[in-house]
N, C-alpha and C positions, 0 to 999 in steps of 0.2 A: 741129218738134223731135221729136215723138212718133215719126214714122217713122224718124228718124235714131237715136233710142235703141233702137227695136226692132231695126233693122239691126245696130247695134253689139252688142247682147246675143247676136243669132244668130251674129255673127262670133266673139265670145269663146267661146260654146258649142262651135262647130265646132272651133276651135283646141284647146280643152281635150280634146275627144274624140280629135283626131289625136295630141295629145301623150301621152295615156295609152296609146294603142295603141302608141306607140313606146318604151314603157318596157321595157328588157331585164331579164333576171334575172341578177344578178352573183354571182360566186363570192367566196370568202374572199380577203381581202387577205393573201396568203401572205407569209411571212417572219417571222411571229410564232412563237415556240416553242409547240408544241402542249402544252396542259395534260395532265398525267398521266391525269386523269379525263375527258378530252374524248373524243368519239366517234372511232373509228378511221379513218373516211373522210377521205381527203386532198382539199383543195380548192385549185384553182389559178387565180390571176388574174394574167394576164400584165402588167397595168399596175403591179403591185407585186412581182413575182417574176420570176425568170429560170429557165427550165427547158430542158433539153437533150433532144433527140429524135433518133432514128436515120433517120427518114423524114419527107419533106415531106407535110403533111396539108392537105387542102382541105375547108372546111367552110361550109355555108350556115347563116346566123343564129347566129353565135357568141355565147356568153353573156358574154364579156369583151371587152376591147380591147387594143391593143398600146400605146397612149398614155394616160397618166394624165391625167385632167381637171384643168384649172387651177382649183383650188377657190377661190382668192381673186379670180378674174376675175369682176367683177359681171355679165358677159354670158355666163358659162359655163352652158349649159343643164343645169339640175339642179332638184331639188325643195328648197325652203327657205321658211321664214317668219321675217322679220327685223323687229324694232323698232328705230327710230333716232330719237335726238334730234338734229335737223338744224338747223344755223344757216346762213343765207345770209350769206356773207362781204361781200357788196356792200350788200344792203339792211339787214343787221344784224337780221333777224328770226329767231325760233325757231319750230320746229314739230316735233310728234311724227309721224313718218312710218312707216306699215306697208309693208313691201316683200315681195312673194311671187314665187317662181319655180316654174314647172311645166315640166319638160322633161328630155330625156335623148338619148343616142345609141343607136340600134338598129343592131346589127351585121347587115349584110346578107351579106357573104362575106369569107372570109379564106383566105390561103394562108400557111402558117407551118411552120417546123421548130422544135419546141419553142416558145419565145416570140419567135423571130426570123422576120420576114416582113412581110406587109403586109395591110391590111384596109380595106374600103369599108363605110360606114355611112350612115344617115340621121339627121339631127338635127332636132329641133323644140323650140321653147322659147317660153314666154310670161313676160314680166316686167311686173309691175303694181305701182303705188305709190298709197297711200291717205293722205289727210289725216286722221289720227286725232283732230285737234282740232275737227273739225266734228261736228255732231249725227249725220250719216249716214255718217261716214267716207268722204267723197267721193273718187271715183276721180280721180286726178291725170293719170296716163298709163299706157298700156299698149303694150308692144312685142311684135311677133310675129316669130319667126325660123324659117326652115326652110332646110336646105341638106344638102350631101353632104360629109362628112369623109373623107379618105384618110389612114390612119395607118401608120406603119412602125416597126419596132424591129430593132436589131442590137446585142445585148449591152446595155451601159449607155446607148447612145444610142437616141433615139426621136424621131419627128417627126410633125407633123400639118399636112396641106395641106387647106384647107377653102374651099369656095365656099358662100356663103349669102345669103339675102335677108332684109331687115328692113323692116317697115312699122310706123310709130309712129302712135298715135291719142290725142289729148287727150280726157279724160273730160268728159262733157256738164255734170256738176255743177260741175267746175272752170271750164269756160268760162262757165257761168251766173253764178258768183261772181266772175269776173275778166273783165268786159265789154271791157276794153282789150286783152286777150291775143289775138294773131293767130296762128292755127295755119298752119303752112306745108306740112302734109301730108308730113312727112319719110318718105322711103323710099330704099333704096339696095341695091346688090349689091356684095358684097365678096369678095376673095380674101385669105386669110391664110396665112402659113407660120410655124410655131413649131418650133424645135429644142430638145431637152431632153437633159440629161445627169444620170444618177444617179451622184453621187460615191460614195455608200455606200447601203445599204438605207434609211438614215434621212435623207439629204440629196439634194436635187434642185435644179438650176438650169435655167432655160429662158429663151429670148428669140426674137424674131422681128419680123415686120413685116406690116402690112395695107395693101392698096390698094383703094380704091373703084373698081369697074369702071364703074358708072354710078350716078348719084345725083340726087335731087330735094330741094331746089333744086340747080342745077348750080354754084352759087357755093361750095359746100363744098370744101375742099381734100381731096386724096385720101389722103394717107399718114398711117399710125399706127405707131409703134414700141412694142413691148411686151416686158417682161422680168419675171423674178421668181424666187422660190425657195420650197421647201416643206421643212420639217423635221418629222420625227416619230420617235418611238422605234422602234428595230428590233424591239422586242417589247414587249408590254404591261407597264406598270409596276405595275398593280393589277388585282385581280379580286375578284368578290363572288359568293357563293352566296345572297345575299339571305336571311340568317338560316336557311340550311339548306333553303330552299324549292326551290331549283333544283339539279338534279344536274349540269347543264352551266353553268359559271360565266359571268358577264358580265364582259368584259374592258374595260379603260380604257387609252387611249393618248393622251398629250399631242400636240398638233398646233400648229405656228406656220407661217404662210404669209403671203406678201405679193406683191401684183401691182402693176406699175407700167406706166402708159401715157402716151405723149407724142404728142400730135396736131399735125400741121401746121397745122390750122385754128385751134388755141389757141396758136400761136407756140411749139410744142414744150414747153409747160408739163407738168410731171410730175404725173400724178394717182396717188395712192397709196391702196391698199386693203389693210388689214392684218387678219388673222384669227388668233385664238388660242383654244384651248380643248381639248376632249377628244373623242376618237372612241370611241364606245360600241358594242360588238358582242358577239355570242356565237359562240364557236369553231364552225365548221361551218355557220353561217347566212349566207345571202346578204344579209340586212338589217342595216343599221347606222344609228346616229344620231350626228350630230356636233353637240355643244353648243358654240357659238363666240361669242366677243365680237369686235366689229367696230369698226374705226376707218377713217374715209375722209376724205381731204383732197384737194380738186381740184374740177374742173368736174363737174357732175351727169352721171353715165354713162348716163342713161335719156333716150329721146325726143329732142326738139329742144332740151331744156334744156342740152345740152352746148355750145350757142352761147355763152352768156353767164352762166349761173348757177353761181358758185363757191360750194361748200358745204364744211362741215366737220361731221362727225357722229360720234356714238358710239352703240353699240347692241349688241344681242345677239340670237340666234336659233337655230333648230334647222335642220339640213340632213339630209336623208333620202336613203338609197340603198337601192333595192329590188333 
């Protein structure tokens, strides 16, 4: 077991290094009204704003994207730390679970006119869950994702076509404390297509489907349907100078978003993930923090637990954008 633990730690370390190298620098989520005392420089992020241009531009390593990430998708590559009070709906057991995500899309090349065009990127992601009720917060499961998304935008319409690989690994401490658990070495390659429409600056709907191209074990059914919405204020509702200590105010915007997934392997049961809270940022800064409350109802979205583990959980956490 010692060699296995060492190998697993090296694998985690290498994936974390790859993921941090893939973190892009993002711009301001435009569309908010510029404060009178904010810096004069304008920031543009095509995921949240539309811009017109007279000429087609080609750019290597773009700082933004044409498709807005699915914030409420549990498997969206992003940085987050989340606490959840989780109940198994079959075993009727309760647990405090810590969930972290490390990942992002790194833009490789884009061709666009204003915010209309297409882009190819690299995605990497790590998703890990820990049992906070144990003395050493034992690792339950960890998923590794890597792939190539192609994104497109034309006006209010945008889309994402993505091919990616996932491999899942059960934590050694979890296996040691659950001797009857049999790991199946889950891994698969998927292709998914999501189409999105921005009704207004504050409201967005999306939907699409996923197909497993190859999978282990081969008994897993291939198809998944996905849809959802995201609502946010068109401009910040509040701002703070922190008692006069800051010349550039911190802005606050409410966010409400939900993601729904229905898997063929689960007889098309609808899994629901709901997030609500605040988007906190400073005008003109690439960085922002989202403080969000979470409610999840459905099969466990991580690792091989999606086979049979139905859960319901409440929680809260922080999501970071760099």
